[in-house]
N, C-alpha and C positions, 0 to 999 in steps of 0.2 A: 675465529676464537669463540668458545663457548662463553655463556654469561659466568662470570665470578660471581654472582648472588648466591648465596648458602641458603638452600630451602630449611625451612623451620616447621617442625610439627605444630609449633604454638600457632602457626598461620591459620590452621584447620579450626582449632578451639576458637581464636578470636572471631573469624569470619563467622561462624555458625552461632557465636554469641551476638554479633551485630544481626545477624538475619531474624533474631527472635524477638527483636525488640518491637514492642506493639501488638505480639500475638499471645497475650496472657488469656488464658481461659481455652487456648485452641486445640483441637484434635489433629495431630500432626501425623500423615501416612507418609512413609519413605518408600519411594519405588526400589527396591531391593533387586538387583539382577544377581550378586554375587560376587561381581567386578570389585576391583580395591577400591575405586570411587565411592560406590554405593555402601559398601563394608564401612568404610571410614566414617561417612556420613551419617550412617546409623548410630554406630558406635559414640560420635561426638554428640549427636542429640540426645542418646539415652543418658549421657553424662549431665546434660544440663536443662532438660525438660520432664516434667513429670507424666505427660500422656502421648508417649511414642508407639506407634503400629506400623508393621510393613507389610507390602504386598510385592508378592513374585508373581511375574508373568511369565507363564509357560508356553513359549511360541511353538515349540516341537520341531524347530528348524536343524537343530543339531544333534547328533548322537549323544553330544554330554548332556543334553537338556535334562533328563531325569536327574543326573548327578549334580546338577547345579540346584535343582529344587531342593533335592534331600540336603547338601549344604546349607541353604538358607534356612531350611528347618531347625538345623541342627545349631547354626549361629543365633537364630531369635530365642531358641531355648537357653542357650548359655545366656543371653542378655536379658533374659525375661522379658521379651517383645511378643505381644500377638502378631502371627504372622497371617497372613491371607496368600494361598497360593491358586491363580487362576490359569486353566489352560485356555488357550485361544486358537483358532484358525486363521491364518495369515492368506486373504485372498488376493492374488495379485492380479490388477486391472491395468496392466501396462503403466502402473507408477513407478516400479522398481521395486525388490524385494525390502529394502531399508524403509522407504516410505509406507509400504505396506504394514509393515510390521510394527512401525510405528503408530499406525492409525489403528490396529487392532489392540495394541498395548494401552493407547489412551481410551478406546472406547471400553475396554474392561474396566481400568480405573476409575474412570465416571461412575461405575454402579457401586464403589464402594463407600462406605460412611466415613467423611474425615470434614475438617474444616481448611487445612492446609496440605496441599500434597509438595512434598520435598523431594527434587531430583538433584541427583548428584552431578549436573555438569560442571565443569570446571574450566579453569582459564585455557587450556589448551583446546578443549571443545568449542570455546568460544571463538578463538582466533581461527581455528580450523573452519568453523560457519563463516565467517564474515569472509575469510579468503575465496571460500567456495561460491559465495553469494557475488560478491565481486567478478569472479571469473566468468560467472554466468550472466554479466551484464545488469546485475540487480541494481534497483533504485533506493533510495535512502531508507525504505521500510525494508527490504529484503537484507540491506548492509549493516543494518541497526543488529543484526545478530539476536541474541536470547536474552530476555529481561532477567533480573535479579528476581524480580516480582512483576506477575501478571495474573489477568482473570484467567481461572479456568472455570468456564460456566459461570454460576454465580458464587463459585469459590475461589481460592487464593493457590496459586502455582509459585512455589519458592525456590529458588537457587543458590543456598548459600554458600556453596564452593566457587561461584562463577568467577571470581579473581583470585583463586589460589590455583599456581600451578602445579603439575603433577607432580614433580618432585617434592613438593612439602606434603601432598597426601601420601606417597608413598612413604616418605619419612614419619608421619605420623602411626601409620601402620605398622612398621617396623617398631618404634618406640613402646607403642602397645599389643606388641606380639600377636598383630591380628593376622588370619588368613583370608586367602580369596580364591577364587577362580579365574581362569584365562580363558576367554572366548577365542577358539582357534581362527575364527573368521576374521579377527582383526589383524591377520598377518596377510589377508588376502588383498592383493592391490588392484584388484579388479574392483572394488569400491572406491571411490572418488575420494572419500574422508581418509581412508588407510594409506591411498596413494600419496596425498598430501602430507600425512603424518609419519609415513616410511620414508618418503623421497625427499618430498621438498622441504618439511620443516628442519631437517638437519642442515640443510645447505643453508636456510636463512638463517638459522641459527649461528652458524660459523660467520658469517657476513654481519646480522643484525642481532646480537645478543637478545636484545628485548623487543623482538617483532612480536610475540605474542601479547605482550603490554601495549604495545602500539596499535595493533589491529583492535584491541579490544579498548582501548581510548577512542579510536575513531568510530566505533560502533556505538558509544555514548553518545558523541558528536551526530551520529547520524539520527539516534533515536530522540536527542532534542528536538533537531529539526524536525523529525515526524511528529512529535508532541504538538509542536508548534502548528503544524500543518493540520492538525486534528482541531486545533483549536481554532484556527480561521475557517475551515469548512464548518465547523458548528456555528459559528457566530454569523457566516454567509447564508446558511439555510435559515436561521431564525431572524435575519433581515430581511429574508423574501416571504417571511409569514408562514414558512413550512415547519412541521412538526420535528422535533428533535429527533434524530434516529437513535437507536439502542447502542450501547458501546461496542458490542459485536458487528453491528451494521457499520457503523461508523469507520471501524477499523478496514472492513471490507470495501465500502466506498472509496475510502482514500486509497487503498491499494491498487483498486482499478483506475483510479483516475489519475494516478502518478505513473501508471505502468510505461506511458509514452505513445500508446496505440493510438493510430489516428481515428479509429473507429469505435474507440472506447465509448461507451453509454451506458449510464447509471440512472435507474428510475427509483425514486423516492416520493411519496405523498402526492403522487400524480401530477410530477415533474420529471424532465430529462435532464440530468447533468452531462455535459461534455467539457472537454477540454480543447483549445484550439490556440497554439503559440503561447502557451504558458496561461492563458486566461479562463475562467473559467465561466461556461454560458448555460441558460436555463432555459426552457421551452416546454411548454405542456405537452404530457405522455400521450393524449389523444390525438386520434388520427388526424390530419390536417383536412380543415374543411373545406368543400370544394370552393372554387373563386370563378367568377364570370366577369369577365372585362366591364368595367363602369364609365360612361360618357362623364367628361368634365364639361360643365357648362358656365365656367366662371365663379361657381361656388367658393365661398372662404372656408370651407370645412366639408370632407368628403369622410364620414365614417366609414370603417372595412373591417367589421366584426370578423370576418373569416380570416383576416389576416394578423388580427389582434392589436388593431391601432388605428390612427385616423391620418387623414392626410390635411394637412393646413395650406393656405396659399394667402400670403400678403403682399400687398402692392410697395414699391420701393423705386426711386429714382436711380437710373444708372445699374442697377442690381438686378439680376435674375432672369427670365425667359422674356422675350419679345414679344409682347402681346399680338402686335400687328402680323406675325409671322402665323402665331397660333390662329388667328381669324381664318386664315386661308384652308384650315384643315379639320378635320374630325379628331378632338384631342380625347384620349382614352386611357383608362388606367389599367395595363395589364400585368400579367406574370411573365417571366422570362421563359422563353420556348427553346432558346439555344441558337447560337450564332450570332446574336444582337452585337453591336459596335458601337463604340461612344468615342468622342474626342473633346474632353473636358479642357483640355490644354490645346491653343491654336498652333502653339510652338511645336507641339508632337503630333505624331500620326494617330490616327484611330484605330483603335484596339477592340479586342474583344473583351466584353462583359467579365468573363472567365479571370484572364488576365488582370484587370483592373480590380476585379474583387480580390484576388490573390496579393496584390501588390497594396491593396488597404486592409487586409487581414480580417475580412469579412468571412465567417466561418462556413463552411461549404453547403451544412444542412441549413442555413438563412438564406442563402442565395437565391432559391427557387420560390421563396416567401415573400420577396420584396416587391413593393408595389413601384412598377415603372410608369412614366409618363410618356405616351407616344403621340406622334402629330402624323397622323395616317399611318404610315409604315416605319417612319424614322423614329429613332429613339431619341427622346428631347432631354431626358432626366432621369437619375438613378438613386437613390439614398446614398448619402455616403461618399458618393463619385462626384457629382456634380452635373453641369448643364453643357449640352453638348455646344461646341464653339460655333457652330452655325446658326444656333439659336440663341445665344447671348444677346442682353439687350446692349444698345450703345449706352454711351456717358450720360446723355442728356435727355436720354427716353425713358419712361414709365415702364416698369417690368414686373412681373410676377416672380415670387421666390416659393417656391415649395418645400415642405417640411414634415417629415414622416416621424411621428410620435407612436 
């Protein structure tokens, strides 16, 4: 059953009025393709704003491209709107025709003078974008869809019709006796967006009449979560004494860090950021300094600058490593070489360091730079894991407790 909600042309006028709030004195450039969405956006803006101009990007991909450019010139003459037509060459480099055309279009628009770039994406476009992102397994950033307002370099990108359904836009066009062009590629189901629009959308509308609004609402939830994540990342960097990244870099950092890739690494201000099991970890971006084994002769403190910290040793009764057993061998601080085993709990079998580190949630990139305490060839202690059961002190005996800082 289709939605019983009757679209109204007034929705367009109201949406454009809301989008113009706070933009006093700004020059608005409309991306004009000649399709019904951009034609309606241009017409509605001209009716409410004194400084509107338009730009048509001629991709040359359709045999009708010249006709579309002529239509845009004629429309802008009728509306008395200055129009710029730019021809672009679409270079396909494995990203797909749609993505390549979009990149060429934005590159051309960036060169034009304006304060606000107004694009005619509407509710259907938003719902299709969110659905496509979800089907690709996108995270919160990808599933947040398009923003009603976003930065376009140092300028503003606005989508005044983002919450307006296509039916209302067509109703506005008919009410104002507007003409528009139809892109024949919109009927090609080989494009994922067209397949969703032509095949999937009617099925969803029959069962879930307000599916578009539901997906748009979900996108806003994802966007709020993404904004909270951006704020948290900015605060984390500040707490570590790192410089604040630009807005564009912050967005890109967040995109990478939330991608879910186990090997994701982001460099910023001389440091490396990684995510492991949902936690953010920080390490110097410089190459790790070489480390040679250090013998322990009972000192209370061993600086280990190559590893970025120090080992502390304190005496305690009934706690730590049995000193009598350490006196029987050469005690040294070494790094992991592979194959080491440890038995922190006498009730459990001896296990590999790899398994113990995984169980303790120690990030993989930290495991090879943690100081390990050996008695001869025996691994006695590892940071975060504990002391081997064979070397643990008895309850009534003085032991030594290592601590890695």
